[in-house]
C-alpha positions in Angstrom: 50.7 7.6 -28.2 50.3 4.9 -25.7 48.1 4.6 -22.6 51.0 4.2 -20.2 52.4 7.6 -21.1 49.0 9.3 -20.9 48.4 7.7 -17.4 51.9 8.8 -16.3 51.3 12.4 -17.4 48.0 12.7 -15.4 49.6 10.9 -12.5 52.3 13.5 -12.5 49.7 16.4 -12.5 50.5 17.3 -16.1 47.8 18.6 -18.5 46.7 16.2 -21.2 46.2 17.4 -24.8 42.9 17.1 -26.7 44.5 14.3 -28.9 45.7 12.3 -25.8 42.2 12.4 -24.2 40.5 11.5 -27.5 43.0 8.6 -28.1 42.4 7.0 -24.7 38.5 7.5 -24.7 38.0 6.3 -28.3 40.4 3.4 -28.1 38.7 2.2 -24.9 35.3 2.5 -26.5 36.6 0.3 -29.3 37.9 -2.2 -26.7 41.5 -1.7 -27.7 42.6 -0.6 -24.2 42.1 -3.0 -21.2 40.0 -2.1 -18.2 43.0 -2.1 -15.8 44.7 0.8 -17.7 41.5 2.8 -17.8 41.0 2.2 -14.1 44.4 3.7 -13.5 43.6 6.6 -15.8 40.3 7.3 -13.9 42.0 7.1 -10.5 44.7 9.6 -11.7 41.9 12.0 -12.7 40.1 11.4 -9.4 43.2 12.2 -7.4 44.7 15.1 -9.5 41.6 16.6 -11.2 41.4 18.2 -14.6 41.6 21.7 -15.9 38.5 23.4 -17.5 39.9 22.8 -21.0 40.8 19.1 -20.2 37.3 18.6 -18.9 35.9 20.1 -22.1 38.1 17.8 -24.2 37.0 14.8 -22.1 33.4 15.7 -22.7 33.9 16.2 -26.4 35.7 12.8 -26.7 32.8 11.1 -24.9 30.2 13.0 -26.9 31.8 12.0 -30.2 32.1 8.3 -29.2 28.6 8.0 -30.6 25.9 9.9 -32.5 25.4 13.6 -32.0 21.8 14.4 -33.0 21.3 17.2 -35.5 18.0 19.2 -34.8 19.0 22.2 -37.0 16.0 21.4 -39.3 13.7 22.4 -36.4 13.1 26.1 -36.0 14.0 27.8 -32.7 16.7 27.2 -30.1 16.5 23.8 -28.6 16.7 24.0 -24.8 16.9 21.3 -22.1 17.3 21.1 -18.3 19.5 18.8 -16.2 19.1 18.2 -12.5 21.5 16.4 -10.2 18.5 14.8 -8.6 16.8 14.7 -5.2 13.9 13.4 -3.2 10.5 14.5 -4.7 12.2 16.2 -7.7 9.6 16.1 -10.4 10.5 19.4 -12.1 11.1 17.9 -15.5 7.4 17.0 -15.9 6.4 20.5 -15.0 8.8 22.6 -16.9 9.0 20.5 -20.2 5.3 21.1 -21.0 5.5 24.7 -19.9 8.5 25.5 -22.1 7.1 23.5 -25.1 3.8 25.3 -24.8 5.7 28.5 -25.2 7.0 27.3 -28.6 10.5 26.3 -27.5 11.6 22.8 -28.6 12.6 20.6 -25.6 14.6 17.5 -26.3 15.0 15.7 -23.0 16.9 12.4 -22.5 16.9 11.3 -18.9 17.9 8.4 -16.7 16.7 6.0 -14.1 17.0 6.2 -10.4 19.5 4.2 -8.2 19.8 4.9 -4.5 17.7 7.4 -2.6 16.7 9.7 -5.5 14.0 8.8 -8.0 14.6 8.5 -11.7 12.8 10.5 -14.4 12.2 7.4 -16.6 10.8 5.4 -13.6 8.3 8.1 -13.0 7.2 8.1 -16.6 7.0 4.3 -16.6 4.3 4.7 -13.9 1.9 6.1 -16.5 0.3 3.0 -18.1 1.6 2.4 -21.6 4.0 5.4 -21.7 7.0 4.6 -23.9 10.4 6.0 -22.9 12.3 4.1 -25.6 12.3 5.2 -29.2 14.5 5.4 -32.3 16.4 8.6 -33.0 14.2 9.1 -36.1 11.1 8.9 -33.9 12.7 11.2 -31.4 13.3 13.9 -34.0 9.8 13.5 -35.5 8.1 14.0 -32.1 10.1 17.1 -31.4 9.2 18.5 -34.8 5.5 17.6 -34.3 4.7 18.5 -30.7 7.9 20.4 -29.6 8.9 18.0 -26.8 10.1 14.5 -26.1 11.0 12.6 -22.9 13.0 9.4 -23.4 16.0 7.4 -22.1 19.5 7.3 -23.4 19.7 5.3 -26.7 22.5 2.9 -27.6 23.9 5.4 -30.1 24.4 8.2 -27.7 27.7 8.6 -25.8 28.6 4.9 -25.6 31.9 5.8 -23.9 29.9 7.2 -21.0 28.2 3.8 -20.3 31.6 2.0 -20.4 33.4 4.6 -18.2 30.6 4.9 -15.7 30.4 1.1 -15.2 34.2 1.1 -14.4 34.0 4.2 -12.2 31.3 2.5 -10.1 33.6 -0.4 -9.2 36.9 1.6 -8.8 35.7 4.2 -6.3 36.0 7.1 -8.8 32.4 8.2 -9.1 32.8 11.3 -6.9 35.1 13.2 -9.4 33.8 16.5 -10.7 35.6 16.3 -14.1 34.3 12.7 -14.6 30.7 13.7 -13.4 30.9 16.7 -15.8 31.9 14.5 -18.7 29.2 12.0 -18.0 26.4 14.5 -17.8 27.5 16.9 -20.5 28.3 14.3 -23.1 24.8 12.9 -23.0 23.1 16.4 -22.9 25.2 17.8 -25.8 24.3 14.7 -27.9 20.6 15.6 -27.7 21.0 18.3 -30.3 20.5 21.2 -27.9 21.5 24.9 -28.2 21.2 25.7 -24.5 21.0 24.1 -21.1 19.6 25.0 -17.7 21.4 23.3 -14.9 19.7 22.5 -11.5 22.4 21.5 -9.0 20.9 20.4 -5.7 22.5 21.0 -2.3 21.5 19.7 1.1 20.8 16.4 2.9 18.9 14.9 0.0 21.3 15.9 -2.7 24.2 14.1 -4.4 26.4 17.0 -3.4 25.5 17.6 0.3 28.0 20.4 0.9 27.2 23.8 -0.6 30.8 24.4 -1.8 30.8 21.1 -3.6 27.5 21.9 -5.4 28.9 25.3 -6.5 32.1 23.6 -7.8 30.1 21.0 -9.8 27.8 23.8 -11.2 30.8 25.8 -12.3 32.4 22.8 -13.9 29.3 22.0 -15.8 28.8 25.6 -16.9 32.4 26.1 -18.0 32.2 22.9 -20.0 29.0 23.8 -21.7 30.4 27.2 -22.6 33.6 25.7 -23.9 31.4 23.5 -26.1 29.7 26.5 -27.5 26.4 26.2 -25.7 24.3 28.8 -23.8 23.9 27.9 -20.2 22.5 29.1 -16.9 22.9 27.3 -13.6 20.9 27.3 -10.3 22.0 26.0 -7.0 18.7 24.8 -5.5 17.7 23.5 -2.1 17.4 19.8 -1.2 17.4 20.1 2.6 13.9 18.7 2.6 11.7 16.8 0.0 10.7 18.9 -3.0 6.9 19.1 -3.0 4.9 16.6 -0.8 4.7 13.5 -3.0 7.6 11.0 -3.2 7.3 7.9 -5.4 6.7 7.3 -9.1 3.0 7.5 -9.6 2.5 9.8 -6.6 4.8 12.3 -8.2 2.9 12.2 -11.5 -0.2 12.9 -9.4 1.4 16.0 -7.9 2.6 17.1 -11.4 -1.0 16.9 -12.8 -2.3 19.0 -9.8 0.4 21.6 -10.3 -0.2 21.9 -14.0 -3.9 22.3 -13.4 -3.2 25.1 -11.0 -4.5 23.2 -7.9 -1.2 23.0 -6.0 1.6 25.5 -5.4 4.5 25.6 -3.0 8.2 24.9 -3.3 8.0 22.5 -6.2 6.1 25.0 -8.3 8.5 27.9 -7.5 11.6 25.9 -8.4 10.0 24.6 -11.6 9.0 28.1 -12.6 12.5 29.4 -12.0 14.0 26.6 -14.2 11.4 27.1 -16.9 12.0 30.8 -16.7 15.7 30.2 -17.3 14.9 28.0 -20.3 12.7 30.6 -21.9 15.4 33.2 -21.3 18.0 31.1 -23.1 15.6 30.5 -25.9 15.2 34.2 -26.5 11.5 34.2 -25.7 12.0 36.8 -22.9 14.5 39.4 -21.8 15.1 38.0 -18.3 14.7 35.0 -16.2 12.1 36.8 -14.1 10.0 37.5 -17.3 10.3 33.8 -18.1 8.9 32.9 -14.7 5.9 35.2 -15.3 5.3 33.7 -18.8 5.5 30.2 -17.2 2.9 31.1 -14.6 0.6 32.3 -17.3 1.0 29.1 -19.3 -0.2 27.2 -16.2 -3.0 29.6 -15.6 -4.4 29.4 -19.1 -4.2 25.6 -19.2 -1.8 25.4 -22.1 0.9 23.7 -20.0 -1.5 21.0 -18.8 -2.8 20.4 -22.4 0.8 20.0 -23.6 1.4 17.4 -20.8 -1.6 15.4 -22.0 -0.2 15.7 -25.6 3.1 14.2 -24.5 1.4 11.3 -22.8 -0.7 10.5 -25.9 2.3 10.9 -28.3 4.4 8.4 -26.3 1.7 5.8 -26.0 0.5 6.6 -22.5 -3.1 5.9 -21.4 -4.3 9.5 -20.8 -7.4 8.3 -19.0 -5.3 7.8 -15.9 -4.1 11.4 -16.2 -7.7 12.7 -16.6 -8.9 10.6 -13.7 -6.2 10.1 -11.1 -8.4 8.0 -8.9 -8.5 5.3 -11.6 -5.0 4.2 -10.7 -4.6 0.9 -8.7 -4.1 1.4 -4.9 -1.4 0.1 -2.6 -2.4 -2.9 -0.5 -1.2 -1.2 2.7 -1.2 2.4 3.9 0.0 3.8 7.2 -0.4 7.3 8.8 2.8 8.4 10.5 2.2 10.7 13.4 4.7 13.0 15.1 6.2 11.9 18.4 7.2 15.4 19.2 5.8 18.9 19.6 7.7 21.9 18.2 8.9 23.6 15.0 10.3 21.3 12.4 14.0 22.4 12.4 15.5 20.0 9.9 14.8 16.9 7.7 17.3 14.2 6.9 16.0 14.0 3.3 18.2 11.0 2.6 16.4 9.0 5.3 13.0 10.0 3.8 14.1 9.0 0.3 15.4 5.6 1.6 12.1 5.0 3.4 10.3 5.4 0.0 12.8 3.1 -1.6 12.2 0.4 1.0 8.5 0.7 0.4 9.1 -0.3 -3.2 9.5 3.1 -4.9 13.1 2.6 -5.9 16.0 0.1 -6.4 18.7 -1.1 -4.1 20.2 -3.0 -7.1 19.7 -2.5 -10.9 17.7 -5.7 -11.0 15.1 -4.7 -8.4 11.5 -4.2 -9.7 9.9 -0.9 -8.8 6.3 -0.7 -7.6 5.0 2.5 -9.2 2.2 2.8 -6.5 4.7 2.8 -3.6 5.8 6.0 -1.9 5.2 8.6 0.7 3.1 11.7 1.0 5.2 13.9 3.3 3.3 16.9 4.6 5.5 19.2 6.8 8.0 21.8 5.7 10.9 23.2 7.7 9.5 25.9 10.0 6.1 24.3 10.4 4.6 24.1 13.9 3.9 20.4 14.6 2.0 18.9 17.5 2.5 15.4 19.0 0.1 13.0 17.3 -0.2 15.1 14.1 0.0 13.2 10.8 3.3 14.0 9.2 3.3 11.4 6.4 1.3 8.6 4.8 3.1 5.5 3.6 2.0 3.4 0.6 3.2 -0.1 -0.2 2.4 -3.7 -1.1 5.2 -4.8 1.2 3.6 -5.0 4.7 6.9 -6.2 6.3 8.6 -3.0 5.2 6.2 -0.5 6.7 7.6 -0.5 10.3 11.2 0.2 9.3 10.2 2.8 6.7 8.1 4.6 9.4 11.1 4.6 11.8 13.3 6.1 9.1 10.9 8.9 8.5 10.6 9.7 12.3 14.4 9.4 12.7 15.0 11.9 9.9 13.1 14.8 11.7 14.4 17.2 14.4 12.3 19.7 16.3 13.1 22.9 18.2 11.2 25.3 20.5 11.9 28.3 18.3 11.0 28.7 14.7 14.1 28.1 12.6 15.3 30.2 9.6 13.6 28.9 6.5 15.9 27.5 3.8 16.2 29.5 0.5 14.8 27.6 -2.5 17.2 29.2 -4.9 20.6 29.6 -3.3 22.5 31.0 -6.3 22.2 31.8 -10.0 25.4 31.2 -12.0 25.6 32.5 -15.6 
């Protein structure tokens, strides 16, 4: 085999064999194929797509470019969740302790944020002392001892993904469903899981803003997981407005603690319970997703989920005193109340604008080298359908960057539209795919 023939086949809409895909992925990982040929290969995939079986072969080739963790020595089905991300999406920190408190092992390897959506690891980093980097031996040990771990991708896991993604980023081939699928699933399958719940967002704050694109991505991820022998359930969930009310790394941890203590409910809780219900169902703890939702509610009500969250923080070196006393955390130098300039029902939210406002305040990165301020962010109060009066506080901004506040405020205001009549409320869970 040679790269030119493989590129030509995909250019000509022909289906590639497992051996051809393995050859090009593994040889590139070993630095035996130049970037310019892989760039052509990626563009051919972007333009012509891949079949379900090709996508599965691509995922497997990327998966086996590194270590695949074996957790078979741990009793029970190992279940994780993957979300395509959104503004205020903190579900991982709610569902992981819930599901682990139910006795289901949760190995969770996550990433950082870039752009308008926050990263799981950046939020964990906001907890003083919390370690998101550990060896695979320590990773296995923690799952065995407390049933859950929350870390970042290690060097050993799916190295082909890191190489291919870096090239996709500079060759305009990021928005390809087969390539997205291979990237996500190679990392998730390497964790040692038996089952996976997928949370694919749709709406103004989502990576996939069009509903049909979200469904297509969900189906690709599900078909690939099944082709790789994993149990899977997918949910298309709403991202037409921020999830919860707190946006920003420490602010989102604050909201998580309040939810796990039973002090806060609303959309973020309901989405989290649906996802944890799906995880408990895949683990065989319940006979239906609905029963899993009820079990999850009980684990919050009886305090076991919150106790497990504290256990995670302690196990990974975090200073749990900040979790026990949320007011102990340092405060931003500047705060600003944003008031409504209109009266009426909130009809829509440009969630991308709200996410970018939080980023400008210091809660995210415009480049990989930017330093995040864990205190920075936004408390965003209204939900679509709420009646708002002119002068009513709709958000509070937190930052150490005084010069950024005015523009962040304008982005929040710009992102809201109002109507005289109450609009139809968006569904939280648009579709369940199994």
